[in-house]
Structures are given as structure tokens and as C-alpha cells.
C-alpha positions in Angstrom: -21.8 101.9 93.7 -19.9 103.8 91.1 -20.3 107.6 90.8 -22.1 108.7 87.7 -22.9 112.3 88.6 -21.9 115.2 86.4 -19.6 116.7 88.9 -16.7 114.1 88.9 -15.5 111.2 86.8 -15.0 108.5 89.3 -16.1 105.6 87.3 -12.4 104.9 86.3 -11.8 103.9 89.9 -14.6 101.2 90.1 -11.9 98.5 90.6 -10.6 100.0 93.8 -11.8 98.3 96.9 -11.2 101.6 98.9 -14.5 103.2 98.5 -16.0 105.9 100.7 -18.9 108.3 100.3 -18.2 111.4 98.5 -19.9 114.8 98.6 -22.3 113.6 95.7 -23.3 110.4 97.8 -21.8 108.1 95.5 -18.6 105.9 96.0 -15.3 107.8 95.8 -11.8 106.3 96.6 -10.5 109.6 98.0 -13.1 109.5 100.8 -12.3 106.1 101.9 -9.4 104.8 104.1 -7.2 107.9 103.5 -9.5 110.4 105.3 -11.3 108.1 107.6 -8.6 107.8 110.5 -7.9 111.6 110.6 -11.6 112.4 110.7 -12.2 110.0 113.4 -9.1 111.2 115.4 -10.2 114.7 114.9 -13.7 114.1 116.2 -12.4 112.2 119.3 -10.1 114.8 120.2 -12.7 117.6 119.5 -15.1 115.8 121.9 -12.6 115.0 124.7 -10.8 118.3 124.8 -13.3 120.8 123.2 -10.8 122.0 120.6 -11.2 121.9 116.8 -10.4 123.4 113.5 -7.2 125.2 113.9 -5.6 122.4 115.9 -7.1 119.3 114.5 -9.1 119.6 111.3 -6.4 121.4 109.2 -3.6 119.1 110.3 -6.0 116.2 109.6 -6.7 117.5 106.2 -2.9 118.0 105.4 -2.1 114.4 106.5 -5.0 112.6 104.8 -5.1 114.6 101.5 -1.7 116.2 101.0 -3.1 119.7 101.0 -0.9 122.6 101.8 -1.5 124.5 105.2 -3.0 127.3 103.5 -5.4 125.2 101.7 -6.4 123.3 104.7 -6.9 126.4 106.8 -9.1 127.7 103.9 -11.1 124.6 103.8 -11.6 124.5 107.5 -12.7 128.3 107.5 -15.1 127.8 104.8 -17.0 125.1 106.7 -16.8 127.2 109.9 -18.1 130.3 108.1 -21.0 128.2 106.7 -22.0 126.7 110.1 -21.6 130.1 111.8 -23.6 131.8 109.2 -26.4 129.4 109.6 -26.6 129.5 113.2 -26.4 133.3 113.2 -29.3 133.6 110.8 -31.4 131.1 112.8 -30.8 133.3 116.0 -31.6 136.4 114.1 -34.8 135.0 112.8 -35.9 133.9 116.4 -35.1 137.5 117.6 -32.4 136.4 119.9 -29.7 138.9 118.8 -28.6 141.7 120.8 -28.1 144.2 118.1 -26.3 147.0 120.0 -23.8 144.3 121.1 -23.7 143.0 117.6 -23.0 146.6 116.2 -20.2 147.0 118.9 -18.5 143.6 118.0 -18.6 144.7 114.3 -17.3 148.1 114.7 -14.5 146.9 116.9 -13.6 144.1 114.5 -13.6 146.6 111.6 -11.5 149.0 113.6 -9.1 146.3 114.6 -8.8 145.3 111.0 -7.9 148.7 109.8 -5.3 149.1 112.5 -3.8 145.7 112.1 -3.3 145.9 108.2 -0.6 148.5 108.3 0.8 147.0 111.4 1.3 143.5 109.8 3.0 145.0 106.9 5.5 146.8 109.3 6.1 143.7 111.3 6.7 141.4 108.2 10.3 142.7 108.1 10.7 142.6 111.9 10.1 138.9 112.6 11.8 138.9 116.0 9.6 141.9 117.3 6.5 140.1 115.9 7.4 136.9 117.6 8.2 138.7 120.9 5.0 140.7 121.0 3.0 137.5 120.3 4.7 135.6 123.0 4.0 138.5 125.5 0.4 138.5 124.4 0.0 134.7 125.1 1.9 135.3 128.6 -0.5 138.2 129.4 -3.7 136.0 128.6 -2.2 133.1 130.6 -1.6 135.4 133.7 -5.0 136.7 133.4 -6.5 133.4 133.3 -4.5 132.2 136.3 -5.4 135.3 138.3 -9.1 134.8 137.6 
């Protein structure tokens, strides 16, 4: 089947044997063999190890489509945001949201963002300090997890 939708012009690729299903439901060569192995490997690892987006999906998008890291991360974040938004709305409609906890988390996140923005600008020119602080935070979390 060749795509005849208004969103894309894939009819020029009708001779290609490497068809897959695109977002419009029609055949698209870009969704064929190039993306399939990365997608399958990502799903397998997600199910085996319980990890996802940042570790597997973004590198898979980069390898299969040639995206830059920032575009792959942004694409992954868009889909995660949509899934989380739909799930949150479903819980809110069912009355399963602890609103005081929600307010505390939003307030803490906003305060953290306000604090972190000037700090990130300051750390931009101090890369050694930024990496050292990050490494110490990772070690502190690892120690906490070991002691628990």
C-alpha cells in the first residue's frame, strides 16, 4: 500500500521493498527495516531491565534515524509527557490524586528549578566542579541504596 495522505508524499517510494507502517497508517519506507531492530531491542531491554527512554529509546532513535542527541531526547520526552499526562488525567478523574502531596511536589519542583537555573549558569564555566558535584551525588545515592 502506498501512502496517499495529505501529510506526506511517500508515493515516490512505491518501488522500495522496505516498507513499514508510518504514523498515518500507510506504508512508509522510513518505518521499515531502519527503525525495526532498534525498536525491538529497546523493547526487549525495557522489559528485561526495567529501563527506558534515556538509556535506550534516545540512542535507538539516533542510530536508526540519524537524529542528533537533542532531537532524540526531545522526541522521547514528548511521548513520555503525553503518556504521563494521559495517566495523570485518568487518575485525577477517578479521584485517586492526593492533592496536598501533588501541591508539595509541584512547589518543590518549582523551587528547585528557580534555584537550579542560576546555578547551572554559574557551573557552565566551571566544568570540573560540575562533574565533581555530579559524581559525589551519584556516590551519595549509591551509598544510600547500599545502606538501605
